[in-house]
KOLDREN-359930 format. One record per residue (C-alpha): residue in one letter; x, y, z. Coordinates in steps of 0.05 Angstrom, whole numbers, padded with zeros to 5 digits, always signed. Layout:
AXYZ...
This chain:
M+00002+00003-00001A+00049+00044+00013D+00082+00040-00047D+00018+00075-00074T+00027+00135-00043P+00052+00203-00068S+00111+00195-00012S+00137+00131-00040P+00206+00142-00048I+00202+00120-00124A+00151+00177-00130T+00206+00222-00108L+00252+00197-00135F+00320+00246-00136P+00316+00268-00218G+00398+00268-00217Y+00412+00202-00185F+00451+00179-00243A+00507+00219-00226L+00521+00160-00181V+00536+00121-00249M+00580+00175-00273A+00622+00187-00211T+00631+00113-00208G+00645+00102-00282I+00687+00157-00294V+00733+00141-00233A+00734+00067-00257I+00761+00094-00328A+00813+00140-00286A+00835+00080-00251D+00841+00036-00318Q+00894+00092-00339Q+00932+00083-00279N+00932+00010-00293L+00899-00003-00224D+00863-00062-00258L+00825-00087-00197L+00800-00013-00179A+00777-00008-00246Q+00737-00079-00245I+00703-00071-00181L+00676+00003-00200F+00653-00019-00268V+00619-00075-00237V+00588-00022-00185T+00565+00025-00242V+00530-00028-00286I+00491-00050-00224A+00478+00018-00211Y+00452+00042-00279V+00409-00021-00282V+00380-00006-00219L+00365+00068-00229A+00349+00057-00299V+00286+00007-00272L+00271+00053-00216L+00264+00109-00272V+00224+00072-00314T+00176+00055-00255R+00169+00123-00237M+00143+00139-00310I+00096+00083-00310R+00068+00087-00236Y+00075+00159-00216W+00069+00201-00278S+00050+00259-00251N+00107+00269-00201F+00153+00255-00259A+00116+00305-00305A+00132+00359-00253D+00193+00345-00250V+00219+00338-00317T+00184+00409-00327N+00208+00446-00274H+00264+00504-00280A+00302+00479-00218K+00298+00400-00230G+00283+00389-00299F+00351+00384-00327A+00378+00339-00268F+00348+00284-00316L+00404+00293-00366T+00446+00253-00318T+00418+00194-00354V+00447+00217-00418A+00517+00222-00384A+00514+00162-00347T+00499+00125-00407N+00552+00138-00450V+00605+00143-00380L+00580+00069-00387A+00595+00060-00453S+00666+00097-00444A+00680+00051-00389S+00664-00010-00427I+00707+00008-00473A+00769+00027-00431V+00755-00031-00383H+00738-00085-00429G+00737-00064-00492W+00658-00076-00510W+00650-00032-00562D+00589-00064-00586L+00556-00046-00518A+00587+00021-00524W+00542+00032-00592A+00483+00011-00567L+00492+00049-00511W+00520+00110-00547W+00453+00117-00594A+00408+00106-00535S+00438+00165-00500L+00424+00207-00567V+00350+00193-00554L+00342+00214-00483W+00387+00269-00497A+00334+00294-00549V+00272+00273-00504F+00299+00307-00441V+00341+00367-00474Y+00278+00393-00511T+00219+00374-00458T+00261+00407-00400L+00277+00466-00446I+00208+00476-00486A+00172+00463-00418V+00210+00520-00381V+00212+00574-00439I+00137+00575-00460D+00128+00565-00380R+00076+00628-00357D+00094+00626-00291K+00177+00628-00282P+00211+00630-00212G+00256+00685-00232L+00341+00666-00237Q+00346+00667-00168G+00293+00602-00155G+00303+00570-00224I+00380+00570-00241N+00425+00523-00206G+00490+00480-00217S+00439+00415-00255W+00435+00473-00312F+00507+00461-00330L+00478+00387-00345L+00463+00410-00419T+00535+00412-00436V+00555+00354-00402S+00508+00304-00426T+00522+00339-00496Q+00604+00325-00492S+00591+00259-00464I+00562+00241-00536A+00626+00277-00567V+00668+00241-00519V+00640+00171-00543A+00640+00187-00619G+00716+00211-00610L+00732+00143-00579F+00696+00109-00640L+00733+00147-00694T+00794+00119-00670R+00763+00055-00705T+00722+00093-00762D+00737+00141-00815S+00663+00154-00819D+00658+00228-00842A+00589+00238-00813L+00611+00215-00741A+00666+00254-00745F+00628+00325-00762G+00580+00297-00711A+00630+00296-00658V+00655+00374-00682A+00584+00388-00677A+00568+00354-00598F+00633+00389-00579T+00623+00458-00601L+00556+00454-00583G+00572+00439-00515I+00614+00497-00509V+00560+00547-00535L+00509+00513-00483Y+00566+00527-00422L+00575+00603-00441I+00502+00608-00436V+00490+00572-00375M+00552+00599-00338T+00532+00678-00352M+00468+00664-00324V+00496+00628-00261F+00554+00667-00242L+00502+00728-00251R+00465+00688-00194W+00522+00668-00154T+00553+00747-00163F+00495+00794-00161H+00448+00758-00114P+00449+00735-00035L+00466+00662-00030D+00439+00623+00022P+00485+00564+00040T+00433+00522+00052E+00424+00525-00029A+00500+00521-00044D+00485+00451-00058P+00539+00400-00100P+00516+00412-00161A+00549+00473-00167W+00615+00430-00173I+00583+00419-00245A+00608+00483-00262A+00682+00449-00260G+00658+00379-00284A+00623+00410-00350V+00693+00437-00377A+00729+00380-00354I+00687+00340-00400T+00697+00385-00449V+00768+00373-00445L+00756+00297-00452A+00715+00303-00515G+00759+00346-00544S+00818+00308-00531N+00785+00244-00555M+00784+00279-00629L+00851+00300-00627L+00871+00231-00607A+00831+00200-00661A+00851+00254-00717D+00895+00199-00758Q+00836+00149-00758A+00780+00203-00774R+00798+00222-00851D+00822+00295-00853R+00772+00336-00813I+00792+00327-00751A+00860+00336-00776R+00845+00404-00809L+00810+00431-00740A+00868+00406-00697P+00903+00474-00678F+00829+00495-00665L+00811+00442-00616E+00870+00445-00584G+00863+00514-00564L+00795+00501-00544V+00819+00441-00501V+00869+00483-00463M+00818+00537-00450A+00767+00482-00426W+00819+00456-00380A+00845+00523-00347T+00770+00537-00341A+00759+00470-00304T+00823+00481-00259F+00792+00554-00247W+00740+00533-00215F+00761+00484-00167P+00792+00534-00112L+00718+00571-00111M+00684+00504-00107I+00725+00489-00049A+00714+00553-00016I+00640+00550-00024G+00643+00486+00006I+00683+00513+00070W+00641+00570+00082R+00580+00524+00071H+00596+00472+00126L+00654+00499+00170V+00630+00579+00173R+00559+00570+00167R+00562+00505+00196V+00506+00462+00146P+00508+00395+00174L+00538+00346+00125R+00494+00289+00107Y+00486+00246+00053H+00445+00266-00007P+00449+00244-00078S+00468+00309-00102Y+00542+00297-00075W+00550+00249-00131A+00552+00314-00167M+00614+00333-00126A+00657+00268-00142F+00639+00264-00219P+00682+00330-00233L+00740+00307-00190G+00740+00234-00227M+00729+00273-00294Y+00789+00327-00290G+00838+00273-00273A+00818+00225-00334A+00806+00290-00369T+00872+00309-00355Y+00904+00240-00364R+00877+00244-00438M+00901+00318-00453R+00977+00303-00437A+00966+00251-00489A+00935+00292-00543I+00979+00352-00542D+01049+00318-00517L+01045+00354-00445D+01089+00306-00406A+01096+00370-00348L+01020+00345-00329A+01047+00270-00315W+01034+00272-00241L+00965+00306-00235P+00919+00252-00262K+00952+00208-00208V+00939+00261-00150V+00862+00275-00178L+00848+00193-00179A+00872+00189-00104I+00826+00251-00087S+00771+00229-00129V+00768+00156-00096T+00765+00186-00031A+00706+00232-00049W+00677+00167-00078T+00683+00119-00024I+00671+00178+00031T+00597+00189-00016F+00590+00114-00024G+00591+00098+00045G+00537+00156+00049L+00489+00124+00008L+00496+00054+00050Q+00481+00082+00110H+00426+00114+00086L+00395+00054+00052V+00408+00021+00121A+00371+00077+00159S+00317+00079+00104A+00302+00007+00109R+00298+00009+00189T+00253+00069+00183R+00208+00037+00143G+00212-00033+00178P+00173-00090+00165S+00109-00087+00134
C-alpha cells in the first residue's frame, strides 16, 4: 500500500541520481588509466549495477507516478537533472570500452543516449521557455543546468573513441558539432549562474554540490576534445584540419576547470565550516565526485593529445582524491539505505 502513495521513494526519486553512475564510471576509467585493474573492475561492476537499478526505478516512476515525474521534468530547478541519464549512459559506454573493450555495447549505449538527450533536453527546455509562471533567476537557475553541456559533451566523448576505429566523416562531423554545441551551452549557462552567484544573495542551504558541475562541464569538454585529437589520424582529414582549433579549446576548457576548483572548495568550506550546514548524505553529492574523477581522466587524455609530459603527476593525485570522495559518498549512500530500511521497517 505504501508504494501507491505520493510519498513513495520511487515517486520522489531524486532526478539527478544517475550522477552516481557518472561518478563511479569515470573513476573506473581513471583507475584503468593508471593500470589499477582490480579497482577499475570493481568500480565497473558497481557502475553497471547502479545503472540497471536506477533505470528500472526511473521507468517505474514514469509508469506508476507519471504526474510526479512530469512535474519534475518540466521544472526549472529540477528538469535538467534528468540529463544525468544521458551522461551516465555515455560514461558507461566509455567505461565498457576502456575496461573491457566492449565496443558493440558502447555503440548501443551511445545510440540510446542520443534518444535520451533529445527527449530530455527539449522536454525541459520547451517547458521552461513557454511556462507562464517562471520562478526568476534566483529560484530557477542552479548547477544542474550545466548538465546541458555535460550531456552534450558526453556524446562527443564516445564519438571521439569510435573515431579511432572508423573513418566515418559523418561521425567526425557529429563529434565536432556536439563538442562545439556543448561549449556554447556552457557559455550561456555560466553567464546566468555567475550572475546569480555574484549579484544575488547566496544562502548556504542552496550552495549545493551541483555547483561543482561548473567544473565538471569543462572537464568533460577537455576529454571530448582530447579524444577527437587522438583520433585525428583515423578520422579522415576533418579532425586533422581542425586540430589547432580543437587544441586551443581543450586548453581553454582545462584552464577553466582548474580555475573553478578553488572557488568550489571555498564555497564548501563556507557552507559547512563557517555557516555550519550539517554534512549529511544526499544524492546530489555524486555531482561533486564526478567532476573530480572527470578532471583527472580528462587531464590524462589531454596530456597524450597535446604531448604535455609536465602534467604527468596530476592525474595520479586527482585519482587519489576522487577515489576518496567516491568512497565517502558511497559510504554515505549505504548508511542512508540502511537507515531508510530501518525507518520503514517490516510491513
